[in-house]
C-alpha positions as CSV (number, residue, x, y, z in Angstrom):
1,M,-6.1,-0.9,23.2
2,N,-6.6,0.9,20.0
3,E,-6.9,-0.9,16.7
4,F,-5.2,0.9,13.8
5,K,-6.5,0.6,10.2
6,I,-4.1,1.2,7.3
7,G,-5.6,1.5,3.8
8,V,-3.2,0.0,1.3
9,I,-3.3,0.7,-2.5
10,S,-1.0,0.4,-5.4
11,D,-0.8,0.8,-9.2
12,T,-3.6,3.3,-9.5
13,H,-1.9,4.7,-12.7
14,G,-4.0,7.9,-12.4
15,L,-7.4,6.1,-11.7
16,L,-9.0,6.3,-8.2
17,R,-12.2,4.4,-7.9
18,T,-15.0,5.5,-5.6
19,K,-15.1,2.1,-4.0
20,V,-11.6,2.6,-2.7
21,L,-12.6,5.8,-1.0
22,E,-15.4,4.0,0.7
23,L,-13.2,1.1,1.8
24,F,-10.6,3.4,3.3
25,Q,-13.0,5.4,5.5
26,N,-11.9,5.4,9.1
27,S,-8.3,4.6,8.2
28,N,-5.6,6.0,10.4
29,L,-3.2,6.0,7.5
30,I,-3.1,5.2,3.8
31,I,-0.1,3.7,2.1
32,H,0.3,3.9,-1.7
33,A,2.9,1.4,-3.0
34,G,3.7,3.2,-6.2
35,D,2.7,3.8,-9.8
36,I,0.5,6.6,-8.5
37,G,0.1,8.2,-11.9
38,S,-1.1,11.6,-10.7
39,I,-0.7,13.8,-7.7
40,D,-4.5,14.1,-7.8
41,I,-4.7,10.5,-6.4
42,I,-2.7,11.5,-3.3
43,N,-4.7,14.7,-2.9
44,S,-8.0,12.7,-2.9
45,L,-6.6,10.0,-0.5
46,E,-5.4,12.7,1.9
47,K,-9.0,13.8,2.4
48,I,-9.5,10.5,4.2
49,A,-6.2,10.1,6.1
50,P,-2.5,11.0,6.0
51,V,-0.8,9.3,3.1
52,V,2.6,7.7,2.8
53,A,3.6,6.9,-0.8
54,V,6.5,5.6,-2.8
55,K,7.5,6.2,-6.3
56,G,6.9,3.5,-8.9
57,N,8.6,2.8,-12.2
58,C,5.8,4.5,-14.1
59,D,5.7,7.6,-11.9
60,K,7.4,10.0,-14.4
61,D,5.3,13.1,-13.7
62,S,7.4,15.9,-12.0
63,S,4.7,16.4,-9.4
64,L,5.6,12.9,-8.0
65,N,9.3,13.7,-7.7
66,K,9.1,14.3,-4.0
67,Y,8.4,10.6,-3.4
68,H,11.2,8.1,-2.8
69,K,11.6,4.5,-3.8
70,T,11.2,3.3,-0.3
71,E,9.6,4.5,3.0
72,V,9.6,3.3,6.6
73,V,6.5,3.8,8.6
74,E,5.8,3.0,12.3
75,L,2.2,2.6,13.5
76,G,0.8,0.8,16.5
77,G,4.3,-0.4,17.5
78,K,4.8,-2.1,14.1
79,L,7.5,-1.2,11.7
80,I,6.5,-1.2,8.0
81,Y,8.8,-1.2,5.0
82,V,7.2,0.1,1.8
83,L,8.6,-0.3,-1.8
84,H,7.1,-0.6,-5.2
85,N,8.8,-3.7,-6.6
86,A,9.3,-6.5,-4.0
87,R,12.1,-7.9,-6.3
88,E,14.1,-4.8,-5.4
89,L,14.0,-5.6,-1.7
90,D,17.7,-5.3,-0.7
91,L,17.7,-5.7,3.1
92,D,17.0,-8.4,5.6
93,V,13.6,-7.4,6.9
94,K,13.7,-9.7,9.9
95,T,17.1,-8.5,11.3
96,S,16.1,-4.9,10.4
97,G,13.1,-5.3,12.8
98,F,10.3,-4.9,10.3
99,H,6.9,-6.5,10.9
100,I,5.3,-5.7,7.6
101,V,6.5,-5.4,4.0
102,I,4.2,-3.6,1.5
103,S,4.9,-3.7,-2.3
104,G,3.0,-3.3,-5.5
105,H,4.2,-3.5,-9.2
106,S,3.1,-7.0,-10.1
107,H,-0.7,-6.1,-10.1
108,K,-1.2,-9.5,-8.3
109,P,-2.7,-9.3,-4.8
110,E,-0.7,-11.2,-2.2
111,N,-1.2,-11.5,1.6
112,Y,0.9,-14.0,3.5
113,F,3.2,-14.3,6.5
114,L,6.8,-15.6,6.2
115,N,9.0,-15.8,9.3
116,D,6.4,-13.8,11.3
117,I,6.5,-10.9,8.8
118,L,3.4,-9.9,6.9
119,Y,4.0,-9.5,3.1
120,L,1.2,-7.6,1.4
121,N,0.7,-6.6,-2.2
122,P,-2.7,-4.9,-2.6
123,G,-2.7,-5.6,-6.3
124,S,-3.8,-2.9,-8.7
125,A,-6.6,-0.5,-8.0
126,G,-6.1,1.3,-11.4
127,P,-6.9,0.3,-15.0
128,R,-7.4,-3.5,-15.5
129,R,-4.3,-5.3,-16.7
130,F,-4.7,-8.7,-18.4
131,N,-7.2,-10.8,-16.4
132,L,-5.9,-9.7,-13.0
133,P,-8.4,-8.4,-10.4
134,I,-8.9,-4.8,-9.4
135,S,-8.0,-4.7,-5.7
136,A,-6.9,-2.9,-2.6
137,A,-6.2,-3.9,0.9
138,A,-6.3,-2.9,4.6
139,I,-4.0,-3.8,7.5
140,Y,-5.4,-4.0,11.0
141,I,-3.0,-3.6,13.9
142,D,-4.3,-4.4,17.4
143,G,-1.6,-4.7,20.0
144,S,0.7,-7.6,18.9
145,S,-1.9,-8.7,16.4
146,V,-1.5,-7.9,12.7
147,R,-3.8,-9.0,9.9
148,A,-4.5,-7.9,6.4
149,E,-7.6,-8.1,4.2
150,L,-7.7,-8.0,0.4
151,F,-10.7,-6.3,-1.3
152,D,-11.9,-7.1,-4.8
153,I,-13.0,-3.9,-6.4
154,E,-14.9,-4.1,-9.6
155,K,-16.5,-0.6,-9.6
């Protein structure tokens, strides 16, 4: 069985760190959970793997208009719901058949299961905000197994 790796990033606000590019090597897919800041971020990530992105509340640049507030992704038999702000989640993810919910916005990394659904916020990989960490994440899907790992990125 194949293991799938998904690089997960959010809140870059126009800053893409070299460490993120290293961590996302060998990813099958990259998901950006909004507040991209510049289309250049997406272009750089696409050199590693296909990118699915959502528009965040700070994404005002017209080059980012093609992105929507939510996206649905299927990989390795798992259904993933992506949005920027988890507080705007307006559907029942369990009855909708989702296995994973990815969000950003808060700049606070979170990785937990609730009712057998993985909730992941990779935190912010962009400019430091307050005393919150600089972080990104990866999701690994291997058959029925799903796990996520948060990465502290300081450079």
